N, C-alpha and C positions, 0 to 999 in steps of 0.2 A: 402899633396904634399911636396916633397923636394923642392931642389933650382932649379929655371929656370933662365938661362942667355941667352940673345938674343943680338946680335950685335946692336949698335945704329945707324949703316949706312948700306945699302944695298950692297951686293956684285956685281960683274959685270954681274951677271945673273938676278939681281933685287931683290934677296931674303935678308931678315934678316935671320940670322941662329945662332944656339948655342946648348946648351945641356940642359938636365934636369935630375937631380939625383932624382929617386923616394925615397920614405920612405922606400922602400926595399932595397935600396942602388945600384939599377941598373941604369946605365947611358944610356940615349937615345939622338940621334940626333933630333933636332927640326929645321924646316924650315918653314918660313912664307913669302908667296908671296903676296905683296899688289896689289890692282887693278892698272889698267893702269893711273888712275887720280891721283894716289899718287905720290908726288915729288920723284925723283929717281936720280941716277947719270946720268951724260950726256951720257955715254955709258952703254947701257944694251944689252946684246946679244940676248935675247929671249923675245921679246915683245909678240909674240904669246901665251905664256904660261899664261900671265896675263888676268885676268877676267876684264870686264869692271867696275863692282862695289865690288866684292867679294874679301876678305882676304882668301887665300887658305893656310890651315895649314897641315903640313906633319910632321909624326913622324917616324922615321926610314925610310924614303923614301916612305911611304904610306900616301895618303891622308886621313885625318880623318874628315875633315869637313871645312865649310867656314864660315865666319863671316862677318858682315857689318862694322867693325872697327877693329883697332889694338887690342883695349881692349877686343872685343868680340872673336877674335883670341886666345888670352892669356887664355881666360875663356875656350875655347874648349880644349886647351892643358892641363889646370888643372883639367879640368872634365875628360878628357881620361886617364890621368895618375893616378888620384885618384882610379880608377878602377883597376889599376896594383898593387897597394900598398898591 
């Protein structure tokens, strides 16, 4: 897999976001929405999209899976993009 970059802080909607460049040279947008229990900014617009315990992973706007931790979410991204190489 190519290079994955994610923000270290959440945006106003609660997401960590970034990009990933695949080995094939394609760049995709990556968004990770942590669970409600994860610390977040004082102001998050959409609490309803957050799951109680799952980290929800999106690539180019499509949900690709859910993980139990940030590390599991990153592993999902890596596995999904490895198939695109």
